[in-house]
C-alpha positions as CSV (number, residue, x, y, z in Angstrom):
1,M,0.0,0.0,0.0
2,S,1.3,3.5,-0.9
3,E,2.3,5.6,2.1
4,H,2.4,8.9,0.1
5,D,0.4,10.4,-2.7
6,L,3.7,11.5,-4.5
7,V,7.4,10.9,-4.0
8,I,9.9,12.8,-6.1
9,R,13.2,10.8,-6.0
10,N,16.8,11.8,-6.1
11,A,16.2,15.5,-6.8
12,T,18.6,18.3,-6.2
13,V,16.5,20.2,-3.7
14,V,16.9,24.0,-3.5
15,D,14.5,24.6,-0.6
16,G,13.8,28.3,-0.8
17,T,15.5,29.4,2.4
18,G,18.8,30.2,0.8
19,A,20.4,27.1,2.3
20,A,22.8,25.0,0.1
21,A,21.2,22.6,-2.4
22,S,21.2,18.9,-1.4
23,V,20.1,15.7,-3.1
24,A,17.0,14.3,-1.5
25,D,13.6,12.7,-2.0
26,V,10.4,14.8,-1.4
27,A,7.2,13.1,-0.3
28,V,3.7,14.7,-0.6
29,S,0.3,13.6,0.8
30,G,-2.7,15.7,0.2
31,D,-1.8,19.3,-0.2
32,R,1.3,19.2,2.1
33,I,4.9,18.1,1.9
34,T,5.3,15.2,4.4
35,A,9.0,14.3,4.2
36,V,12.3,15.6,2.7
37,G,15.4,13.5,2.7
38,R,15.5,9.7,2.5
39,V,11.9,8.6,1.9
40,D,11.6,4.8,2.4
41,G,7.8,4.5,1.8
42,R,6.4,4.3,-1.7
43,G,4.3,6.9,-3.4
44,H,1.0,6.4,-5.3
45,R,3.0,8.3,-8.0
46,E,6.8,8.3,-8.2
47,I,8.9,10.7,-10.2
48,D,12.6,10.0,-10.9
49,A,14.2,13.5,-10.6
50,D,17.8,12.4,-10.9
51,G,19.5,15.3,-12.6
52,L,16.6,17.6,-12.0
53,T,16.0,20.4,-9.5
54,V,13.1,20.7,-7.1
55,T,12.2,24.2,-5.9
56,P,9.2,25.6,-4.1
57,G,6.5,27.0,-6.4
58,F,7.3,30.6,-7.2
59,V,5.5,33.5,-5.6
60,D,4.9,36.6,-7.7
61,V,4.0,39.5,-5.4
62,H,3.4,42.1,-8.2
63,T,0.8,41.2,-10.8
64,H,-2.2,42.9,-12.4
65,F,-4.5,39.9,-13.2
66,D,-7.4,41.8,-11.4
67,G,-9.7,41.6,-14.3
68,Q,-8.5,38.5,-16.0
69,A,-8.9,36.5,-12.8
70,T,-12.7,37.0,-13.1
71,W,-12.8,35.0,-16.4
72,D,-9.5,33.1,-16.8
73,P,-8.7,30.1,-14.5
74,V,-5.2,29.4,-15.9
75,L,-3.7,32.9,-15.6
76,A,-0.9,32.3,-18.1
77,P,1.9,33.3,-18.8
78,S,2.6,33.3,-15.0
79,S,1.4,29.7,-14.4
80,I,3.6,28.5,-17.4
81,H,6.7,29.9,-15.6
82,G,6.5,28.0,-12.4
83,V,4.4,30.5,-10.4
84,T,2.0,28.9,-8.0
85,S,0.9,32.0,-6.0
86,I,0.2,35.6,-7.1
87,V,-0.7,38.9,-5.6
88,M,-2.9,41.3,-7.6
89,G,-4.1,44.8,-6.9
90,N,-0.7,46.5,-7.1
91,C,0.1,50.1,-7.8
92,G,-3.3,51.3,-6.4
93,V,-5.4,50.2,-9.4
94,G,-8.1,47.5,-9.6
95,F,-11.8,46.9,-10.1
96,A,-13.2,47.1,-6.6
97,P,-15.1,48.8,-5.0
98,A,-17.3,49.6,-8.0
99,R,-20.6,51.5,-8.1
100,P,-23.2,49.3,-9.9
101,T,-23.6,51.7,-12.9
102,P,-22.3,51.5,-16.5
103,E,-20.7,54.9,-16.1
104,H,-18.6,53.8,-13.1
105,H,-17.7,50.5,-14.7
106,D,-16.6,52.4,-17.9
107,W,-14.4,54.7,-15.8
108,L,-12.7,51.7,-14.1
109,I,-12.1,50.1,-17.4
110,A,-10.6,53.3,-18.9
111,M,-8.3,53.6,-15.8
112,L,-6.9,50.0,-16.3
113,E,-6.7,50.4,-20.0
114,G,-4.6,53.5,-19.7
115,V,-2.5,52.6,-16.7
116,E,-1.8,49.0,-17.5
117,D,-2.4,48.7,-21.3
118,I,-5.2,46.1,-20.9
119,P,-7.6,46.2,-23.9
120,G,-10.8,48.0,-22.8
121,T,-12.9,45.9,-25.2
122,A,-11.6,42.7,-23.5
123,L,-12.4,44.1,-20.0
124,A,-15.8,45.3,-21.1
125,E,-16.8,41.9,-22.3
126,G,-14.9,39.7,-19.8
127,L,-15.6,41.4,-16.5
128,T,-18.5,39.9,-14.7
129,W,-19.2,42.7,-12.3
130,D,-20.7,40.3,-9.7
131,W,-19.5,42.6,-7.0
132,E,-19.8,46.2,-5.6
133,T,-17.7,46.4,-2.5
134,F,-14.2,45.0,-2.1
135,T,-15.6,42.3,0.1
136,D,-18.0,41.4,-2.7
137,Y,-15.0,41.2,-5.1
138,L,-13.2,38.8,-2.8
139,D,-16.3,36.6,-2.7
140,A,-16.5,36.7,-6.5
141,L,-12.9,35.4,-6.7
142,D,-13.6,32.8,-4.0
143,R,-16.3,31.3,-6.2
144,R,-13.7,30.5,-8.9
145,R,-10.8,28.0,-9.1
146,Y,-7.4,28.6,-10.7
147,A,-4.2,26.9,-11.7
148,L,-2.5,28.9,-8.9
149,D,-3.5,30.7,-5.7
150,V,-4.5,34.3,-6.0
151,A,-4.7,37.1,-3.5
152,T,-5.2,40.9,-3.8
153,H,-4.7,44.2,-2.2
154,V,-7.2,47.0,-1.4
155,T,-6.5,49.5,-4.1
156,H,-6.5,53.3,-3.6
157,A,-7.7,54.7,-7.0
158,P,-11.0,52.8,-7.2
159,L,-11.7,53.3,-3.5
160,R,-11.2,57.1,-3.9
161,A,-13.6,57.2,-6.9
162,Y,-16.2,55.0,-5.1
163,V,-16.4,57.3,-2.1
164,M,-15.6,60.7,-3.6
165,G,-17.3,60.3,-7.0
166,E,-15.8,62.4,-9.8
167,R,-13.7,64.4,-7.3
168,G,-11.9,61.2,-6.4
169,A,-10.4,61.0,-9.9
170,D,-8.9,64.5,-9.5
171,P,-5.4,64.4,-7.9
172,M,-5.9,68.0,-6.7
173,E,-9.0,67.2,-4.7
174,V,-8.6,66.4,-1.0
175,P,-11.2,64.1,0.7
176,T,-13.4,65.6,3.4
177,A,-13.2,64.3,6.9
178,E,-16.4,62.3,6.2
179,E,-15.1,60.9,3.0
180,L,-11.8,59.9,4.6
181,A,-13.6,58.2,7.4
182,E,-15.7,56.2,4.9
183,M,-12.6,55.2,2.9
184,A,-11.0,54.0,6.1
185,I,-14.0,51.9,6.9
186,Q,-13.8,50.3,3.4
187,V,-10.1,49.5,3.9
188,R,-10.7,48.0,7.3
189,A,-13.5,45.9,5.9
190,G,-11.4,44.7,3.0
191,M,-8.6,43.7,5.3
192,Q,-11.0,41.8,7.5
193,A,-12.4,40.0,4.5
194,G,-8.9,38.9,3.4
195,A,-7.0,41.5,1.5
196,I,-3.2,41.3,1.5
197,G,-2.6,45.0,2.0
198,F,-3.1,48.5,0.7
199,T,-1.6,49.9,-2.5
200,T,-1.3,53.3,-4.1
201,S,0.3,55.1,-7.1
202,R,2.2,58.4,-7.0
203,T,3.7,58.5,-10.5
204,Y,3.0,60.6,-13.6
205,I,3.3,57.5,-15.8
206,H,0.0,56.1,-14.6
207,R,-2.8,57.8,-16.6
208,T,-6.2,56.8,-17.7
209,R,-7.1,56.0,-21.3
210,D,-7.9,59.7,-21.8
211,G,-4.5,60.8,-20.4
212,A,-5.8,62.0,-17.0
213,P,-3.5,61.4,-14.0
214,L,-4.7,59.1,-11.3
215,G,-6.5,60.8,-8.4
216,T,-4.0,59.2,-6.0
217,R,-0.9,60.9,-7.4
218,Y,-0.7,63.8,-4.9
219,S,-2.4,62.2,-1.9
220,G,-1.1,63.7,1.3
221,I,0.3,62.0,4.3
222,D,-2.9,62.5,6.2
223,E,-4.9,60.6,3.6
224,L,-2.3,57.9,3.3
225,T,-1.9,57.5,7.0
226,A,-5.7,57.3,7.6
227,L,-6.1,54.5,5.0
228,A,-2.9,52.5,5.8
229,G,-3.7,53.1,9.5
230,A,-7.1,51.5,9.0
231,M,-5.3,48.5,7.5
232,A,-2.9,48.5,10.5
233,D,-5.8,48.5,12.9
234,T,-6.5,44.9,11.8
235,G,-3.0,43.8,12.8
236,R,-1.9,42.7,9.4
237,G,-1.3,43.8,5.8
238,V,1.5,45.4,3.8
239,I,1.8,48.7,1.9
240,Q,2.9,48.7,-1.8
241,L,3.4,51.8,-3.8
242,I,5.0,53.3,-6.8
243,S,6.4,56.8,-6.7
244,D,8.4,59.0,-9.0
245,A,11.2,59.2,-6.5
246,Y,13.4,56.8,-8.6
247,Q,12.9,58.8,-11.8
248,S,12.6,62.4,-10.9
249,A,15.7,64.6,-11.3
250,D,14.4,66.9,-8.5
251,E,16.4,65.9,-5.4
252,D,14.0,67.8,-3.1
253,F,11.1,65.9,-4.5
254,M,12.9,62.6,-4.1
255,R,13.6,63.4,-0.4
256,A,10.1,64.5,0.2
257,E,8.7,61.3,-1.3
258,M,11.0,59.1,0.8
259,A,10.1,61.1,3.9
260,T,6.4,60.4,3.1
261,M,7.1,56.7,2.9
262,R,9.1,56.7,6.1
263,A,6.4,58.6,7.9
264,L,3.8,56.1,6.6
265,V,5.7,53.2,8.1
266,E,6.4,55.0,11.3
267,A,2.7,55.8,11.8
268,T,1.4,52.3,10.9
269,G,4.2,49.9,11.7
270,R,3.3,47.9,8.6
271,P,5.8,46.6,6.0
272,L,6.2,48.8,2.9
273,S,7.7,48.0,-0.5
274,M,8.3,50.6,-3.3
275,T,9.2,50.3,-6.9
276,V,12.8,50.9,-7.6
277,Q,14.1,50.9,-11.2
278,Q,17.1,52.4,-13.1
279,P,16.1,55.0,-15.7
280,E,18.9,56.0,-18.1
281,P,18.9,59.7,-17.1
282,L,19.4,58.8,-13.4
283,P,21.5,55.7,-13.4
284,D,22.5,55.9,-9.7
285,R,19.2,57.1,-8.1
286,W,18.4,53.5,-7.2
287,R,21.6,53.4,-5.0
288,Q,20.4,56.4,-3.1
289,M,17.0,54.7,-2.5
290,T,18.6,51.4,-1.6
291,A,20.9,53.0,1.0
292,W,18.0,55.0,2.4
293,V,15.9,51.8,2.8
294,D,18.9,50.1,4.5
295,E,19.0,53.0,7.0
296,C,15.3,52.8,7.7
297,V,15.6,49.0,8.3
298,A,18.5,49.6,10.6
299,A,16.2,52.0,12.5
300,G,13.7,49.2,12.9
301,L,11.3,50.1,10.1
302,P,10.1,47.2,7.8
303,M,10.8,48.5,4.3
304,K,11.9,47.0,1.1
305,T,12.8,48.0,-2.5
306,Q,10.8,46.1,-5.1
307,V,13.2,45.3,-8.0
308,S,13.3,43.3,-11.2
309,A,15.6,40.4,-12.2
310,R,16.1,42.0,-15.6
311,P,15.4,45.1,-17.6
312,I,11.8,46.4,-17.8
313,G,11.6,45.7,-21.5
314,V,9.2,47.3,-23.9
315,L,8.4,45.2,-26.9
316,Q,7.9,46.9,-30.2
317,G,6.5,45.7,-33.5
318,L,3.7,46.0,-36.0
319,T,1.5,43.7,-33.8
320,A,2.5,45.4,-30.5
321,T,1.2,48.7,-29.0
322,L,4.4,50.6,-29.9
323,N,7.1,50.9,-32.5
324,P,9.5,53.6,-33.5
325,L,7.4,54.7,-36.4
326,I,4.1,55.4,-34.6
327,L,4.4,59.2,-34.9
328,C,5.3,59.3,-38.6
329,P,2.3,60.3,-40.8
330,S,3.3,58.0,-43.6
331,F,3.1,55.1,-41.1
332,Q,-0.1,56.3,-39.5
333,E,-1.8,56.2,-42.9
334,V,-1.4,52.5,-43.1
335,A,-1.1,51.4,-39.5
336,R,-4.6,50.0,-39.2
337,L,-4.4,47.9,-42.4
338,P,-4.6,44.1,-42.0
339,L,-1.1,42.9,-41.2
340,P,-0.3,41.4,-44.7
341,E,-1.3,44.7,-46.3
342,L,0.7,46.7,-43.8
343,V,3.8,44.6,-44.4
344,H,3.3,45.2,-48.2
345,A,2.9,48.9,-47.7
346,L,6.1,49.2,-45.6
347,R,8.1,47.5,-48.3
348,D,7.2,50.3,-50.8
349,P,10.4,52.3,-51.4
350,D,8.6,55.6,-51.6
351,R,6.7,55.1,-48.3
352,R,9.9,53.9,-46.6
353,A,11.8,57.1,-47.8
354,R,9.0,59.3,-46.4
355,I,9.0,57.5,-43.1
356,V,12.8,57.9,-42.7
357,A,12.5,61.7,-43.5
358,E,9.5,62.2,-41.2
359,H,11.2,60.4,-38.3
360,A,14.1,62.8,-38.5
361,T,12.0,65.9,-38.2
362,R,9.8,65.0,-35.2
363,E,10.4,67.1,-32.0
364,I,9.2,65.2,-28.9
365,D,10.7,64.6,-25.5
366,G,10.2,62.4,-22.5
367,M,9.6,58.7,-22.4
368,L,8.0,58.8,-25.9
369,H,11.2,60.2,-27.4
370,E,13.1,57.4,-25.6
371,I,10.9,54.7,-27.0
372,T,10.9,56.0,-30.6
373,N,14.5,57.2,-30.8
374,G,16.4,55.0,-28.4
375,F,18.1,53.0,-31.1
376,H,21.2,52.4,-29.0
377,K,19.0,50.2,-26.7
378,L,16.6,48.7,-29.2
379,F,17.3,45.1,-30.2
380,P,15.9,42.4,-32.5
381,M,14.3,39.8,-30.3
382,G,15.8,36.4,-31.0
383,D,15.3,32.8,-29.9
384,P,16.3,32.2,-27.2
385,V,15.7,35.6,-25.8
386,D,18.8,37.5,-24.8
387,Y,17.9,39.8,-21.8
388,E,21.4,41.3,-21.7
389,P,22.2,42.0,-25.3
390,T,25.4,43.7,-26.5
391,A,25.7,47.2,-28.1
392,S,26.8,45.7,-31.4
393,T,23.5,43.9,-31.8
394,S,21.4,47.1,-31.2
395,I,19.6,48.9,-34.0
396,A,22.2,51.6,-33.7
397,G,25.0,49.0,-33.8
398,L,23.5,47.3,-36.9
399,A,23.0,50.6,-38.6
400,S,26.5,51.7,-38.0
401,A,28.0,48.4,-39.2
402,S,26.0,48.5,-42.4
403,G,26.2,52.3,-43.1
404,R,22.4,52.8,-43.0
405,N,19.9,55.0,-41.2
406,P,18.6,53.3,-38.0
407,V,15.0,53.8,-39.3
408,E,15.8,51.8,-42.4
409,V,17.1,49.0,-40.2
410,V,13.9,49.1,-38.2
411,L,11.7,49.0,-41.3
412,D,13.6,45.9,-42.6
413,L,13.2,44.1,-39.2
414,L,9.5,45.0,-38.7
415,V,8.4,43.2,-41.9
416,E,10.3,40.1,-41.1
417,R,8.4,36.9,-40.1
418,D,5.4,38.3,-42.1
419,G,5.3,41.3,-39.8
420,N,5.4,39.4,-36.5
421,Q,9.0,40.2,-35.6
422,L,9.3,42.0,-32.3
423,L,12.0,44.4,-31.1
424,Y,13.2,44.6,-27.5
425,M,13.9,47.8,-25.7
426,P,15.3,47.6,-22.1
427,L,13.6,50.8,-20.9
428,F,14.7,50.5,-17.3
429,N,17.6,48.7,-15.6
430,F,20.0,48.9,-18.6
431,A,21.5,52.4,-18.3
432,K,25.0,51.1,-18.6
433,G,24.4,48.6,-21.3
434,N,24.6,45.6,-18.9
435,L,23.0,44.1,-15.8
436,D,25.8,44.7,-13.3
437,D,23.6,47.1,-11.4
438,V,20.7,44.7,-11.4
439,R,23.0,42.2,-9.8
440,E,23.7,44.6,-7.0
441,M,19.9,45.2,-6.6
442,L,19.4,41.5,-6.2
443,L,22.2,41.2,-3.7
444,A,20.8,44.0,-1.6
445,P,19.6,42.5,1.7
446,N,16.3,44.6,1.7
447,S,15.3,44.0,-1.9
448,L,12.2,42.2,-2.9
449,L,11.9,40.6,-6.4
450,G,8.8,41.8,-8.1
451,L,7.6,44.1,-10.9
452,S,6.6,41.4,-13.4
453,D,3.4,43.3,-14.0
454,A,1.9,40.0,-15.2
455,G,-1.5,40.4,-16.6
456,A,-0.8,44.1,-17.7
457,H,0.8,45.9,-20.5
458,C,-0.7,43.3,-22.8
459,G,0.7,44.8,-26.0
460,A,4.1,46.1,-24.8
461,I,5.6,44.2,-21.9
462,S,6.0,40.4,-21.3
463,D,7.7,40.2,-17.9
464,A,5.6,37.4,-16.5
465,S,8.5,35.2,-17.6
466,M,10.8,37.0,-15.2
467,T,10.9,33.9,-12.9
468,T,12.5,31.9,-15.7
469,T,15.1,34.6,-16.4
470,A,15.9,34.8,-12.7
471,L,17.1,31.2,-12.8
472,A,18.3,30.7,-16.4
473,L,20.2,34.0,-16.8
474,W,21.5,34.6,-13.3
475,T,22.6,31.1,-12.4
476,R,23.6,29.7,-15.8
477,D,23.7,31.9,-18.9
478,R,25.1,35.3,-17.9
479,R,28.3,36.3,-19.5
480,G,29.3,38.4,-16.5
481,D,29.2,37.6,-12.8
482,R,26.4,35.2,-11.9
483,L,24.4,34.6,-8.7
484,P,23.9,31.4,-6.7
485,V,20.9,29.4,-7.5
486,E,20.0,29.3,-3.8
487,L,19.8,33.1,-3.7
488,M,17.6,33.3,-6.8
489,V,15.2,30.6,-5.6
490,H,15.0,32.3,-2.2
491,H,14.1,35.6,-4.0
492,L,11.4,33.7,-6.0
493,T,9.9,31.9,-3.1
494,Q,10.3,32.4,0.6
495,R,11.4,36.1,0.6
496,G,8.3,37.3,-1.3
497,A,6.0,34.9,0.6
498,R,7.2,36.1,4.0
499,H,6.9,39.8,3.0
500,V,3.2,39.4,2.3
501,G,2.6,37.3,5.4
502,W,2.5,33.8,3.7
503,F,4.4,31.6,6.1
504,D,2.8,28.4,4.7
505,R,4.6,28.3,1.4
506,G,7.9,29.1,-0.4
507,V,9.9,26.3,1.4
508,V,10.5,22.7,0.6
509,A,10.1,21.2,4.1
510,P,7.5,19.0,5.9
511,G,4.3,20.8,6.7
512,Y,4.5,23.4,4.0
513,L,2.1,23.5,1.1
514,A,3.1,21.1,-1.7
515,D,3.7,23.9,-4.2
516,L,6.7,22.5,-6.2
517,N,8.6,22.9,-9.4
518,V,10.6,20.0,-10.9
519,I,13.0,21.7,-13.3
520,D,15.5,20.6,-15.9
521,M,18.0,23.5,-15.3
522,A,20.0,22.7,-18.4
523,A,16.9,23.1,-20.6
524,L,15.3,26.1,-18.7
525,G,14.6,29.0,-20.9
526,A,11.9,31.4,-22.2
527,H,10.7,31.4,-25.8
528,P,10.3,34.8,-27.5
529,P,6.9,36.4,-26.7
530,H,4.3,36.4,-29.4
531,I,1.0,38.1,-29.9
532,V,-2.2,36.1,-29.3
533,H,-5.8,37.2,-29.5
534,D,-7.4,35.1,-26.8
535,L,-8.8,37.7,-24.5
536,P,-12.5,38.4,-24.5
537,A,-13.7,40.2,-27.7
538,G,-10.6,38.9,-29.4
539,G,-8.4,41.1,-27.3
540,R,-4.7,41.1,-27.9
541,R,-2.0,40.1,-25.4
542,L,1.6,38.9,-25.4
543,M,2.1,35.2,-24.6
544,Q,5.5,33.7,-23.7
545,T,6.1,30.0,-23.1
546,A,9.0,28.2,-21.5
547,T,11.1,25.1,-21.6
548,G,12.6,23.2,-18.7
549,Y,9.6,23.0,-16.3
550,R,9.0,19.3,-16.2
551,H,6.3,19.4,-13.5
552,T,4.6,22.1,-11.5
553,F,2.5,21.1,-8.5
554,K,0.0,23.4,-6.7
555,S,-1.1,22.0,-3.3
556,G,0.0,18.6,-4.4
557,V,-1.9,18.6,-7.7
558,E,0.1,18.7,-11.0
559,T,-1.0,21.7,-12.9
560,F,1.7,21.7,-15.7
561,A,3.6,18.9,-17.3
562,D,6.4,19.8,-19.8
563,G,4.8,23.2,-20.3
564,E,1.3,22.0,-20.9
565,H,-1.6,22.7,-18.6
566,T,-3.0,19.4,-17.2
567,G,-6.5,20.9,-16.9
568,R,-6.4,20.7,-13.1
569,L,-7.4,23.9,-11.1
570,P,-6.4,23.4,-7.4
571,G,-5.7,27.2,-6.9
572,V,-8.0,29.3,-4.7
573,L,-8.4,32.8,-3.3
574,V,-6.0,33.2,-0.4
575,R,-7.5,35.5,2.2
576,G,-4.9,37.4,4.1
577,A,-1.8,36.2,5.9
578,Q,-1.2,32.5,6.4
579,P,0.5,30.9,9.4
580,A,3.6,28.7,9.3
581,P,3.2,25.0,9.7
582,A,2.8,23.9,13.3
């Protein structure tokens, strides 16, 4: 008679704690790991993992599946890349609470369409709206089952609009005492119902579909303290936010933002994580913020930088949201043609000449200039994907080597693969043309791996595969200094899980949830992203698959085998913090 439901034999176990890898068996019964080491009893199912690596299932603390989770049980690409637990509701945006009117629903859709590049038509058709309050939203998620566990934060922007009406969408408006009290009540109720924390946005980048800034952008410390304090009243929860501190050249502004964050943690006592990236114009600002966080932690304040394992890469192409030609009139004339006709039009010598000339005369600045003119950091995306490409392979490098205008090179590339070729621009975290600084971010003791934005930026960013990069690039493929597999697995598992209060997962040890990956490390890699139209109403998104994941188990149930979904949906809504095994 079998003593265990599953025994994985002879695996190299990287247990998630950062401890050295060891060869061991792993036994599972029900949804829990029951033994690690020498397992004498037999399993109902046995897997020979000789030469393979077993890790905890990955925990992604920064996703935006808030809408997709109401219609899609698989939540790919995250689930394809070894992720077994996700946190949604980041950056202060989401779909609850929501007034039960078409006008309010439309406003929320426009907000997420603008901020996170999620097709509004897909949201309009896919969202079920079987909720009003945030508690209702959790109940709606709880009625569904998934390939992985899901959890979410209370989000500031929809809460503001729900309580303050149109004024809540205006960043210059301050809530009245009565409105602030009502918002605090809503936050407290959300936490008691099972929210993970409270999130907000303070960046100019986040704008609605119509270009309006989010109402949360300039929220004062009184408003933030009242809302995060309501969360803290429940004795649990984390604060997550994005601020322009890492990308503003104004030193006084940066210091003021960091002072606001510190004051928020001092007032509430709750852990806070903030987005930290490396923009090209401020290549060392992240160091200032990292040092400041270290000082805060030394003073007893629970704070973390939230960083990425690779560049935040904007994908460009004819099928994507962006490409370097989007502002050229001769491109705009044909941009909406069916793809075969668009490719044909872009091969016309006269049109190509006009586009090259028009591109040279545009006068724009800011991030749009960077996206459409940053040829020194725009690269053809190959297979396998190179997330640390060299300067010689950039559009600028290829143009210089061939004596051509960079726009001509772009035109040639965009029509390859029948118009499906994508270009890769490391927008953040590549200021020095390599990932040396990212390595320092990952080594920082108070950094938290996040920023995948999985579920968002459907036509421009495909960073849900960041988990695969964290292992394949940093422990095996990098041309420069690498990082230990134990550190990267710790980043992907226990460190993130503990930050959000999940002490029941992220470790391969008896009593923990049987969330497990069985990985062929030699074969681990990410295929190039490609556009699919599988969202509601035929909505577009980027999909990216992987190799090397032999088995993924969620709560002891195999969800993926050799990259294919098994059809099983053991994942559930996780309500709040989870205790460690007894």
